[in-house]
Backbone and ligand atoms as CSV (ligand in chain L), in Angstrom:
chain,resi,resn,atom,element,x,y,z
A,1,UNK,N,N,9.416,19.982,-16.744
A,1,UNK,CA,C,8.925,19.092,-15.725
A,1,UNK,C,C,9.557,17.600,-15.590
A,2,UNK,N,N,9.746,17.086,-14.585
A,2,UNK,CA,C,10.326,15.723,-14.531
A,2,UNK,C,C,9.183,14.768,-14.221
A,3,UNK,N,N,9.156,13.694,-14.983
A,3,UNK,CA,C,8.412,12.607,-14.555
A,3,UNK,C,C,9.273,11.391,-14.325
A,4,UNK,N,N,9.085,10.742,-12.934
A,4,UNK,CA,C,9.915,9.729,-12.599
A,4,UNK,C,C,8.982,8.579,-12.442
A,5,UNK,N,N,9.479,7.315,-12.581
A,5,UNK,CA,C,8.555,6.217,-12.345
A,5,UNK,C,C,9.342,5.014,-11.821
A,6,UNK,N,N,9.085,4.300,-10.926
A,6,UNK,CA,C,9.688,2.996,-10.386
A,6,UNK,C,C,8.605,2.077,-9.903
A,7,UNK,N,N,9.044,0.854,-10.148
A,7,UNK,CA,C,8.129,-0.329,-9.582
A,7,UNK,C,C,8.986,-0.789,-8.150
A,8,UNK,N,N,8.329,-0.818,-7.116
A,8,UNK,CA,C,8.974,-1.568,-5.869
A,8,UNK,C,C,8.332,-2.768,-5.844
A,9,UNK,N,N,9.036,-3.814,-5.452
A,9,UNK,CA,C,8.596,-5.240,-5.391
A,9,UNK,C,C,8.579,-5.678,-4.017
A,10,UNK,N,N,7.490,-6.280,-3.515
A,10,UNK,CA,C,7.446,-6.850,-2.123
A,10,UNK,C,C,7.123,-8.419,-2.453
A,11,UNK,N,N,7.509,-9.206,-1.428
A,11,UNK,CA,C,6.926,-10.699,-1.159
A,11,UNK,C,C,6.860,-10.981,0.412
A,12,UNK,N,N,5.685,-10.659,0.925
A,12,UNK,CA,C,5.239,-10.897,2.112
A,12,UNK,C,C,5.218,-12.243,2.345
A,13,UNK,N,N,5.831,-12.798,3.299
A,13,UNK,CA,C,5.716,-14.198,3.736
A,13,UNK,C,C,4.650,-14.779,4.281
A,14,UNK,N,N,3.606,-13.758,4.643
A,14,UNK,CA,C,2.379,-14.182,5.326
A,14,UNK,C,C,1.309,-13.710,4.285
A,15,UNK,N,N,0.000,-14.249,4.586
A,15,UNK,CA,C,-1.268,-13.667,3.871
A,15,UNK,C,C,-1.274,-12.277,3.799
A,16,UNK,N,N,-1.369,-11.836,5.156
A,16,UNK,CA,C,-1.481,-10.508,5.451
A,16,UNK,C,C,-0.356,-9.744,6.254
A,17,UNK,N,N,-0.063,-8.626,5.670
A,17,UNK,CA,C,1.101,-7.879,6.270
A,17,UNK,C,C,1.082,-6.512,6.095
A,18,UNK,N,N,1.617,-5.577,7.002
A,18,UNK,CA,C,1.683,-4.106,6.638
A,18,UNK,C,C,3.204,-3.908,6.673
A,19,UNK,N,N,3.564,-3.237,5.601
A,19,UNK,CA,C,5.171,-2.930,5.457
A,19,UNK,C,C,5.319,-1.315,5.449
A,20,UNK,N,N,6.123,-0.926,6.126
A,20,UNK,CA,C,6.360,0.540,6.037
A,20,UNK,C,C,7.391,0.901,4.855
A,21,UNK,N,N,6.866,1.437,3.956
A,21,UNK,CA,C,7.784,1.678,2.464
A,21,UNK,C,C,8.149,3.198,2.546
A,22,UNK,N,N,8.095,4.040,3.591
A,22,UNK,CA,C,8.347,5.406,3.505
A,22,UNK,C,C,9.649,5.450,3.010
A,23,UNK,N,N,10.809,4.853,3.594
A,23,UNK,CA,C,12.141,5.195,3.281
A,23,UNK,C,C,12.380,4.922,1.619
A,24,UNK,N,N,11.739,3.767,1.159
A,24,UNK,CA,C,11.979,3.400,-0.209
A,24,UNK,C,C,11.340,4.475,-0.971
A,25,UNK,N,N,10.186,5.222,-0.588
A,25,UNK,CA,C,9.527,6.166,-1.529
A,25,UNK,C,C,10.615,7.528,-1.319
A,26,UNK,N,N,11.016,7.683,-0.073
A,26,UNK,CA,C,11.947,8.872,-0.029
A,26,UNK,C,C,13.164,8.824,-0.922
A,27,UNK,N,N,13.688,7.348,-1.147
A,27,UNK,CA,C,14.876,7.120,-2.058
A,27,UNK,C,C,14.409,7.445,-3.488
A,28,UNK,N,N,13.295,7.081,-3.789
A,28,UNK,CA,C,12.756,7.541,-5.351
A,28,UNK,C,C,12.801,9.052,-5.442
A,29,UNK,N,N,12.320,9.793,-4.212
A,29,UNK,CA,C,12.307,11.129,-4.485
A,29,UNK,C,C,13.791,11.587,-4.566
A,30,UNK,N,N,14.491,11.073,-3.942
A,30,UNK,CA,C,15.986,11.740,-4.275
A,30,UNK,C,C,16.505,11.461,-5.320
A,31,UNK,N,N,16.245,10.263,-5.882
A,31,UNK,CA,C,16.724,9.733,-7.353
A,31,UNK,C,C,15.875,10.735,-8.397
A,32,UNK,N,N,14.697,11.189,-8.142
A,32,UNK,CA,C,13.961,11.871,-9.108
A,32,UNK,C,C,14.535,13.033,-9.405
A,33,UNK,N,N,15.020,13.878,-8.193
A,33,UNK,CA,C,15.441,15.177,-8.363
A,33,UNK,C,C,14.461,16.239,-8.299
A,34,UNK,N,N,13.279,15.701,-8.166
A,34,UNK,CA,C,11.914,16.622,-7.863
A,34,UNK,C,C,12.089,17.585,-6.532
A,35,UNK,N,N,11.947,18.775,-6.627
A,35,UNK,CA,C,11.866,19.504,-5.543
A,35,UNK,C,C,10.464,20.115,-4.977
A,36,UNK,N,N,9.768,20.239,-6.201
A,36,UNK,CA,C,8.345,20.853,-5.758
A,36,UNK,C,C,7.387,19.898,-6.717
A,37,UNK,N,N,6.440,19.133,-6.247
A,37,UNK,CA,C,5.475,18.418,-7.137
A,37,UNK,C,C,4.688,17.432,-6.166
A,38,UNK,N,N,4.388,16.433,-6.834
A,38,UNK,CA,C,3.455,15.357,-6.203
A,38,UNK,C,C,4.026,13.951,-6.247
A,39,UNK,N,N,3.965,13.004,-5.251
A,39,UNK,CA,C,4.556,11.758,-5.464
A,39,UNK,C,C,3.021,10.740,-5.293
A,40,UNK,N,N,2.933,10.048,-6.136
A,40,UNK,CA,C,1.773,8.981,-6.160
A,40,UNK,C,C,2.380,7.614,-5.976
A,41,UNK,N,N,1.712,7.007,-4.839
A,41,UNK,CA,C,2.179,5.577,-4.610
A,41,UNK,C,C,1.148,4.847,-4.682
A,42,UNK,N,N,0.884,3.610,-5.595
A,42,UNK,CA,C,-0.075,2.914,-5.565
A,42,UNK,C,C,0.193,1.363,-5.838
A,43,UNK,N,N,-0.551,0.496,-5.137
A,43,UNK,CA,C,-0.596,-0.878,-5.338
A,43,UNK,C,C,-0.855,-1.248,-6.630
A,44,UNK,N,N,-0.070,-2.003,-7.182
A,44,UNK,CA,C,-0.589,-2.481,-8.746
A,44,UNK,C,C,-1.309,-3.808,-8.804
A,45,UNK,N,N,-1.916,-4.149,-7.501
A,45,UNK,CA,C,-2.630,-5.465,-7.300
A,45,UNK,C,C,-3.763,-5.274,-6.888
A,46,UNK,N,N,-4.783,-5.815,-7.015
A,46,UNK,CA,C,-6.366,-5.631,-6.516
A,46,UNK,C,C,-6.628,-6.356,-5.247
A,47,UNK,N,N,-5.515,-6.854,-4.584
A,47,UNK,CA,C,-5.593,-7.594,-3.320
A,47,UNK,C,C,-4.600,-6.924,-2.258
A,48,UNK,N,N,-4.081,-5.734,-2.659
A,48,UNK,CA,C,-2.995,-4.982,-1.789
A,48,UNK,C,C,-3.445,-3.512,-1.808
A,49,UNK,N,N,-2.922,-2.739,-0.859
A,49,UNK,CA,C,-3.248,-1.555,-0.670
A,49,UNK,C,C,-2.189,-0.604,-0.438
A,50,UNK,N,N,-2.001,0.678,-0.528
A,50,UNK,CA,C,-1.129,1.592,-0.199
A,50,UNK,C,C,-1.936,2.570,0.745
A,51,UNK,N,N,-1.472,2.968,1.776
A,51,UNK,CA,C,-2.205,3.970,2.619
A,51,UNK,C,C,-0.996,4.592,3.429
A,52,UNK,N,N,-1.592,5.687,4.055
A,52,UNK,CA,C,-0.799,6.520,4.951
A,52,UNK,C,C,-1.331,6.403,6.370
A,53,UNK,N,N,-0.686,6.096,7.468
A,53,UNK,CA,C,-0.978,6.343,8.905
A,53,UNK,C,C,0.001,6.246,9.824
A,54,UNK,N,N,0.087,5.913,10.881
A,54,UNK,CA,C,0.866,5.889,11.929
A,54,UNK,C,C,1.664,4.534,12.053
A,55,UNK,N,N,2.929,4.570,12.207
A,55,UNK,CA,C,3.782,3.384,12.386
A,55,UNK,C,C,3.662,2.926,13.834
A,56,UNK,N,N,2.474,2.202,14.154
A,56,UNK,CA,C,2.322,1.724,15.608
A,56,UNK,C,C,1.848,0.446,15.484
A,57,UNK,N,N,2.457,-0.477,16.136
A,57,UNK,CA,C,2.290,-2.072,15.955
A,57,UNK,C,C,0.767,-2.226,16.461
A,58,UNK,N,N,0.432,-1.662,17.536
A,58,UNK,CA,C,-1.091,-1.751,18.149
A,58,UNK,C,C,-1.920,-1.512,17.095
A,59,UNK,N,N,-1.891,-0.314,16.505
A,59,UNK,CA,C,-2.904,0.111,15.470
A,59,UNK,C,C,-2.890,-0.955,14.160
A,60,UNK,N,N,-1.634,-1.397,13.829
A,60,UNK,CA,C,-1.538,-2.271,12.742
A,60,UNK,C,C,-2.451,-3.696,12.992
A,61,UNK,N,N,-2.301,-4.176,14.367
A,61,UNK,CA,C,-3.158,-5.375,14.894
A,61,UNK,C,C,-4.464,-4.983,14.907
A,62,UNK,N,N,-4.774,-3.845,15.365
A,62,UNK,CA,C,-6.290,-3.160,15.220
A,62,UNK,C,C,-6.953,-3.129,13.845
A,63,UNK,N,N,-5.992,-2.791,12.964
A,63,UNK,CA,C,-6.584,-2.854,11.617
A,63,UNK,C,C,-6.681,-4.138,11.160
A,64,UNK,N,N,-5.909,-5.230,11.377
A,64,UNK,CA,C,-6.094,-6.438,10.980
A,64,UNK,C,C,-7.314,-7.226,11.586
A,65,UNK,N,N,-7.419,-6.886,12.785
A,65,UNK,CA,C,-8.670,-7.373,13.541
A,65,UNK,C,C,-9.920,-6.960,12.968
A,66,UNK,N,N,-9.942,-5.388,12.772
A,66,UNK,CA,C,-10.977,-4.809,12.179
A,66,UNK,C,C,-11.325,-5.306,10.670
A,67,UNK,N,N,-10.275,-5.408,9.898
A,67,UNK,CA,C,-10.645,-5.971,8.597
A,67,UNK,C,C,-11.013,-7.364,8.538
A,68,UNK,N,N,-10.687,-8.497,9.492
A,68,UNK,CA,C,-11.005,-9.601,9.571
A,68,UNK,C,C,-12.565,-9.688,10.127
A,69,UNK,N,N,-12.917,-8.653,10.996
A,69,UNK,CA,C,-14.303,-8.620,11.447
A,69,UNK,C,C,-15.328,-8.241,10.059
A,70,UNK,N,N,-14.799,-7.064,9.236
A,70,UNK,CA,C,-15.453,-6.706,8.078
A,70,UNK,C,C,-15.635,-7.788,6.995
A,71,UNK,N,N,-14.481,-8.561,6.750
A,71,UNK,CA,C,-14.360,-9.444,5.664
A,71,UNK,C,C,-13.556,-10.613,6.069
A,72,UNK,N,N,-14.178,-11.642,6.987
A,72,UNK,CA,C,-13.136,-12.659,7.403
A,72,UNK,C,C,-12.572,-13.457,6.084
A,73,UNK,N,N,-11.552,-13.919,6.316
A,73,UNK,CA,C,-10.986,-14.969,5.228
A,73,UNK,C,C,-11.712,-16.172,5.202
A,74,UNK,N,N,-12.158,-16.780,6.352
A,74,UNK,CA,C,-12.968,-17.930,6.538
A,74,UNK,C,C,-14.215,-17.697,6.774
A,75,UNK,N,N,-15.188,-18.322,6.397
A,75,UNK,CA,C,-14.939,-19.598,5.367
A,75,UNK,C,C,-14.949,-18.959,3.880
A,76,UNK,N,N,-13.914,-19.465,3.228
A,76,UNK,CA,C,-13.855,-18.925,1.989
A,76,UNK,C,C,-15.036,-19.490,0.968
A,77,UNK,N,N,-15.894,-20.397,1.327
A,77,UNK,CA,C,-17.057,-20.616,0.508
A,77,UNK,C,C,-18.105,-19.496,0.748
A,78,UNK,N,N,-17.980,-18.641,1.725
A,78,UNK,CA,C,-18.941,-17.593,1.950
A,78,UNK,C,C,-19.033,-16.670,0.636
A,79,UNK,N,N,-17.909,-16.558,0.081
A,79,UNK,CA,C,-17.899,-15.592,-1.097
A,79,UNK,C,C,-18.056,-15.973,-2.508
A,80,UNK,N,N,-19.011,-15.235,-3.214
A,80,UNK,CA,C,-19.160,-15.858,-4.761
A,80,UNK,C,C,-17.797,-15.780,-5.360
A,81,UNK,N,N,-17.007,-14.737,-5.240
A,81,UNK,CA,C,-15.650,-14.568,-5.863
A,81,UNK,C,C,-14.978,-16.013,-5.911
A,82,UNK,N,N,-15.129,-16.603,-4.783
A,82,UNK,CA,C,-14.120,-17.815,-4.371
A,82,UNK,C,C,-14.699,-18.878,-5.489
A,83,UNK,N,N,-15.718,-18.716,-6.083
A,83,UNK,CA,C,-16.337,-19.961,-6.849
A,83,UNK,C,C,-15.702,-20.020,-8.053
A,84,UNK,N,N,-14.668,-18.922,-8.390
A,84,UNK,CA,C,-13.984,-18.899,-9.530
A,84,UNK,C,C,-12.564,-19.929,-9.278
A,85,UNK,N,N,-12.703,-20.494,-8.066
A,85,UNK,CA,C,-11.497,-21.366,-7.681
A,85,UNK,C,C,-10.496,-20.549,-6.773
A,86,UNK,N,N,-10.774,-19.221,-6.765
A,86,UNK,CA,C,-9.576,-18.424,-5.832
A,86,UNK,C,C,-10.131,-18.542,-4.386
A,87,UNK,N,N,-9.322,-18.103,-3.480
A,87,UNK,CA,C,-9.591,-17.952,-2.085
A,87,UNK,C,C,-9.474,-16.520,-1.382
A,88,UNK,N,N,-9.591,-15.539,-2.390
A,88,UNK,CA,C,-9.030,-14.364,-1.991
A,88,UNK,C,C,-10.025,-13.264,-1.976
A,89,UNK,N,N,-11.281,-13.639,-2.104
A,89,UNK,CA,C,-12.428,-12.584,-2.130
A,89,UNK,C,C,-12.316,-11.455,-0.858
A,90,UNK,N,N,-11.934,-12.118,0.401
A,90,UNK,CA,C,-11.733,-11.208,1.395
A,90,UNK,C,C,-10.650,-10.264,1.068
A,91,UNK,N,N,-9.566,-10.478,0.448
A,91,UNK,CA,C,-8.424,-9.568,0.213
A,91,UNK,C,C,-8.912,-8.510,-0.846
A,92,UNK,N,N,-9.748,-8.727,-1.681
A,92,UNK,CA,C,-10.226,-7.859,-2.584
A,92,UNK,C,C,-10.845,-6.776,-1.686
A,93,UNK,N,N,-11.803,-7.245,-0.755
A,93,UNK,CA,C,-12.621,-6.392,-0.116
A,93,UNK,C,C,-11.623,-5.464,0.976
A,94,UNK,N,N,-10.686,-6.112,1.432
A,94,UNK,CA,C,-9.727,-5.412,2.431
A,94,UNK,C,C,-9.169,-4.366,1.530
A,95,UNK,N,N,-8.691,-4.491,0.543
A,95,UNK,CA,C,-7.893,-3.641,-0.302
A,95,UNK,C,C,-8.934,-2.411,-0.517
A,96,UNK,N,N,-10.056,-2.820,-1.078
A,96,UNK,CA,C,-11.136,-1.691,-1.303
A,96,UNK,C,C,-11.075,-0.817,-0.079
A,97,UNK,N,N,-11.319,-1.137,1.160
A,97,UNK,CA,C,-11.513,-0.247,2.299
A,97,UNK,C,C,-10.235,0.562,2.638
A,98,UNK,N,N,-9.110,-0.182,2.596
A,98,UNK,CA,C,-7.855,0.409,2.899
A,98,UNK,C,C,-7.200,1.228,1.715
A,99,UNK,N,N,-7.651,1.218,0.502
A,99,UNK,CA,C,-7.509,2.053,-0.502
A,99,UNK,C,C,-6.448,1.698,-1.508
A,100,UNK,N,N,-6.356,2.135,-2.646
A,100,UNK,CA,C,-5.488,1.711,-3.792
A,100,UNK,C,C,-3.949,2.744,-3.697
A,101,UNK,N,N,-4.233,3.912,-3.273
A,101,UNK,CA,C,-2.981,4.728,-3.389
A,101,UNK,C,C,-3.057,5.906,-2.262
A,102,UNK,N,N,-1.690,6.339,-2.172
A,102,UNK,CA,C,-1.361,7.512,-1.551
A,102,UNK,C,C,-0.937,8.551,-2.314
A,103,UNK,N,N,-1.135,9.891,-2.239
A,103,UNK,CA,C,-0.448,10.962,-2.865
A,103,UNK,C,C,-0.042,11.864,-1.777
A,104,UNK,N,N,1.417,12.145,-1.938
A,104,UNK,CA,C,1.981,13.035,-1.022
A,104,UNK,C,C,2.656,14.284,-1.738
A,105,UNK,N,N,2.337,15.588,-1.159
A,105,UNK,CA,C,2.948,16.653,-1.762
A,105,UNK,C,C,4.524,16.666,-1.614
A,106,UNK,N,N,5.084,16.991,-2.526
A,106,UNK,CA,C,6.704,17.205,-2.364
A,106,UNK,C,C,7.039,18.683,-2.413
A,107,UNK,N,N,7.601,18.946,-1.171
A,107,UNK,CA,C,7.998,20.504,-0.984
A,107,UNK,C,C,9.489,20.515,-0.476
A,108,UNK,N,N,10.241,21.394,-1.409
A,108,UNK,CA,C,11.810,21.674,-1.098
A,108,UNK,C,C,12.423,20.246,-1.029
A,109,UNK,N,N,11.864,19.350,-1.793
A,109,UNK,CA,C,12.763,18.021,-2.006
A,109,UNK,C,C,12.184,17.161,-0.871
A,110,UNK,N,N,11.217,17.382,-0.166
A,110,UNK,CA,C,10.923,16.231,0.857
A,110,UNK,C,C,9.304,15.910,0.821
A,111,UNK,N,N,9.143,14.728,1.297
A,111,UNK,CA,C,7.562,14.174,1.305
A,111,UNK,C,C,6.906,15.110,2.448
A,112,UNK,N,N,5.927,15.784,2.049
A,112,UNK,CA,C,5.458,16.843,3.172
A,112,UNK,C,C,4.364,16.367,3.970
A,113,UNK,N,N,4.824,15.496,4.806
A,113,UNK,CA,C,3.959,14.741,5.814
A,113,UNK,C,C,3.222,15.635,6.731
A,114,UNK,N,N,2.301,15.312,7.159
A,114,UNK,CA,C,1.556,15.709,8.697
A,114,UNK,C,C,2.231,14.860,9.594
A,115,UNK,N,N,1.923,15.226,11.063
A,115,UNK,CA,C,2.796,14.499,12.326
A,115,UNK,C,C,2.373,12.965,12.114
A,116,UNK,N,N,3.445,12.242,12.286
A,116,UNK,CA,C,3.270,10.790,12.468
A,116,UNK,C,C,3.012,9.970,11.275
A,117,UNK,N,N,2.864,10.968,10.084
A,117,UNK,CA,C,2.345,10.113,8.598
A,117,UNK,C,C,3.513,9.168,8.114
A,118,UNK,N,N,3.160,8.059,7.757
A,118,UNK,CA,C,4.171,7.294,7.214
A,118,UNK,C,C,3.407,6.292,6.084
A,119,UNK,N,N,4.054,5.932,5.012
A,119,UNK,CA,C,3.424,5.371,3.964
A,119,UNK,C,C,3.481,3.701,3.970
A,120,UNK,N,N,2.347,3.270,4.138
A,120,UNK,CA,C,2.587,1.459,4.285
A,120,UNK,C,C,1.986,0.964,3.013
A,121,UNK,N,N,2.674,-0.384,2.663
A,121,UNK,CA,C,2.022,-1.341,1.638
A,121,UNK,C,C,1.277,-2.189,2.546
A,122,UNK,N,N,-0.033,-2.456,2.098
A,122,UNK,CA,C,-0.942,-3.358,2.835
A,122,UNK,C,C,-1.242,-4.529,2.170
A,123,UNK,N,N,-0.703,-5.679,2.482
A,123,UNK,CA,C,-0.862,-6.916,1.814
A,123,UNK,C,C,-1.855,-7.751,2.384
A,124,UNK,N,N,-2.852,-8.191,1.540
A,124,UNK,CA,C,-3.962,-9.189,1.981
A,124,UNK,C,C,-4.175,-10.402,1.308
A,125,UNK,N,N,-3.028,-10.736,0.472
A,125,UNK,CA,C,-3.011,-12.115,-0.267
A,125,UNK,C,C,-1.591,-12.160,-0.546
A,126,UNK,N,N,-0.838,-12.256,0.451
A,126,UNK,CA,C,0.817,-12.387,0.220
A,126,UNK,C,C,1.219,-13.992,-0.145
A,127,UNK,N,N,2.428,-13.957,0.020
A,127,UNK,CA,C,3.192,-15.047,-0.264
A,127,UNK,C,C,3.661,-15.218,-1.799
A,128,UNK,N,N,3.683,-14.088,-2.483
A,128,UNK,CA,C,3.801,-13.819,-3.927
A,128,UNK,C,C,4.269,-12.526,-4.250
A,129,UNK,N,N,5.165,-12.379,-5.095
A,129,UNK,CA,C,5.815,-11.183,-5.587
A,129,UNK,C,C,4.768,-10.215,-6.070
A,130,UNK,N,N,4.696,-9.053,-5.363
A,130,UNK,CA,C,3.741,-8.168,-5.922
A,130,UNK,C,C,4.207,-6.607,-5.953
A,131,UNK,N,N,3.842,-5.853,-6.808
A,131,UNK,CA,C,4.548,-4.531,-7.155
A,131,UNK,C,C,3.668,-3.405,-6.287
A,132,UNK,N,N,4.436,-2.238,-6.152
A,132,UNK,CA,C,3.997,-0.886,-6.034
A,132,UNK,C,C,4.455,-0.056,-7.007
A,133,UNK,N,N,3.658,0.868,-7.502
A,133,UNK,CA,C,4.152,1.894,-8.578
A,133,UNK,C,C,4.525,3.213,-7.744
A,134,UNK,N,N,5.570,3.887,-7.982
A,134,UNK,CA,C,5.836,5.167,-7.544
A,134,UNK,C,C,6.055,6.113,-8.680
A,135,UNK,N,N,5.122,7.210,-8.818
A,135,UNK,CA,C,5.222,8.015,-9.856
A,135,UNK,C,C,5.222,9.565,-9.301
A,136,UNK,N,N,6.558,10.130,-9.578
A,136,UNK,CA,C,6.819,11.509,-8.966
A,136,UNK,C,C,6.767,12.550,-10.149
A,137,UNK,N,N,6.085,13.533,-10.086
A,137,UNK,CA,C,6.219,14.605,-11.100
A,137,UNK,C,C,6.235,15.892,-10.275
A,138,UNK,N,N,6.924,16.697,-11.354
A,138,UNK,CA,C,7.136,18.148,-10.704
A,138,UNK,C,C,8.449,18.628,-11.242
A,139,UNK,N,N,9.008,19.580,-10.521
A,139,UNK,CA,C,10.162,20.242,-11.116
A,139,UNK,C,C,11.380,20.343,-9.788
L,1,ZN,ZN,ZN,-9.611,-12.727,-6.610
């Protein structure tokens, strides 16, 4: 069995961003040599997500508006977590609902997606370097 591990680094210039990381995960899969198995892709930070959905800019704006309605960034004083001196309580909540990780089947050396599926890094407290873990296991 092959076990492959790689960390991908991102630094979003804005507080919130959605970044399509599919091609980087595909590159990891090629490097791994795995033909049949599973690929796990997870955010290594508790204010960021990895999720699978459509690469459609209107949908991404809809996500952003929806998440801001659920957990608005302002006023930061509305959150108990921010009494620690942080201002990112909303980012923890946005990460929770958008999820920590994506798992994709690997079949014949390819990510075995459904129609329109792409992998995204969701950033909710950006403007600093953060990591995504790619773990691929199989043969
Ligand atoms: Zn925090």
